[in-house]
N, C-alpha and C positions, 0 to 999 in steps of 0.2 A: 512482370509487373510493374508499372510506372502511377502510382499516385501522388498528387499534389496538393494540399491542400493549407488554406491559414487556418490555424483552432488560434481561437483569443484566448485570453485568462479568463478562466472559472475558481473561484475559490473553493466551491464545494465541489467543482470535480478531483482538483486537488487535495483537500480535507478527504476525500473519498479513497483515493489512492494513498495516502500516508495511513490510512485507516485498513486498506486490504495490506500495505505489508507489514506492517506491526501485529497483524490480528497474530498469526501463529505466538511469537513472545508475548503476548498481551494474553492469550489464553494460560499459558504457563503462570503468568504473575496472576491472574483468578486462579486457577486451582491452587495455588501455594495459600493465596489470600484466605479460600475456603477454610482450607486444611486450617492454617493458624485461626480462622475464627471459631470451628468448630474446637479444637483444641483449648480455645480461651475460655469459651462455654463449659468445655467438661472438665475446666481448674477452675472456674467461678461455682460450679456445681458443688464440688468440692471442698473447695476453702474458698468462701465469697469474701474474707478479707487481704487477699492477696493482690496486691495492684500491679505483678505481673500476668494476673489472667485479665484482668479490664483493657490493661496494655497489648495483649495480645488479640483480644475482639476486636479492637478499637483499628491497629492497622491491619489485621483483617479483612474488616468493612473498607477499608479504606485502598487495599490490594484489589476489592472486589470491586468496586464503585470507581473511585478515582485516578488511579493509575494510567488508564489507558487514555481519557480525556485529556488530562494535564500533559502526556507525551506526546499525543497530536497536536494540542495546542503549541509546545515548546517547538515539536516540529516545524508546523506553521510559521510561527516566528522567526527559525530561522530559514528560511528558504531566500535565495537574492530575490532585491529588486527589480531583475533583468528578467524575471519572468514572469511580471505581472504586465507586461506591455502585447503577449500573446508570442507565438511563435510559426514559422512554417516549418510543416512538416513534406518530406519525402521518402514515399516510401518504393524501391526499387526490389529488383534481384538478390540486389546483395546489402546492400543500408537500409537503416534506420537514420534517416538524418532530421534533425530537429533543428532550425536556423532563428533562435534571439535575436536583436536588432544589434546586442554586446555579445554574443556568445553563442556557437553552436556544437553541437553533441551528435557522434555518431556512431552507430552500431552496429556492429558485421550480423546478419543474420545466422552465421556460422555459428558463432556463442551462445544463439536463442537457448532456452533453459525449458519454459516451454511459455504458450500459451493461453488465457484463462480469458474466459468470454462471459460480461453481464452483459442484462438489457441497453445500456449506452453506452459501455465500451471494452477493449479487448485490452486486457494486462497483458504484455506482452515482457515476459520476464528472462533475464541474463542475470543468474544466478536466483540466491534466497532473496535478497532484500533489494537487486537493482533493477524495476519496474519502469516501463515507459505506457502509459496511458493512450492507447490509440482511440479518439472518439469515437463514435456512431455519425452524429451528428453533422459535421461538416462533410461526410461521406455522400455519394448517391447510391441508390442501391445496387447499382452494377458495380460501383466500385468496393461497396459491399463483398458483394460476390465472388468480384475476383480478388479481394483478401484473403476470403475463408479459403477458397481453392488454392492460393496461395501456401498460405502456413497450413494447410493439410496435408504437404506435398514437402515440408520442411522433417530434418530428422533433427534432435534433441541433443545438445552437443555432449558429447563424450565428458562422463565424471573422471 
């Protein structure tokens, strides 16, 4: 396989990638927030004058609704300006290479954990929080088919 393409910077795609990576952690935060909210409501029902009960309700709501968007926004702000120029991606039999004007990243397929397909991209996971987004848009149908055939033949890295 040898696929080479230019990938323009897309803030929405970056946001979706960050949300995808954070989803498992945010699910736990939301569950804990829901538990805190319910416990807070229970305390309010038992003792309406307890300020701790109202604090638990408010914190539960914050955990359920606000932590994930705040975390994604903060992660977006922390990204280097280097990525905003777009990059050249090369996929071959051994490497995934992303070349930015001022930086380069390379990952061996041998370290692959899993590939998750969405309608607009593939998330190539190297571990639990290292994901490379391979967008479908800049690829031809033949390149997409070639990529799917290639990754279906890969074995995930040993744990």
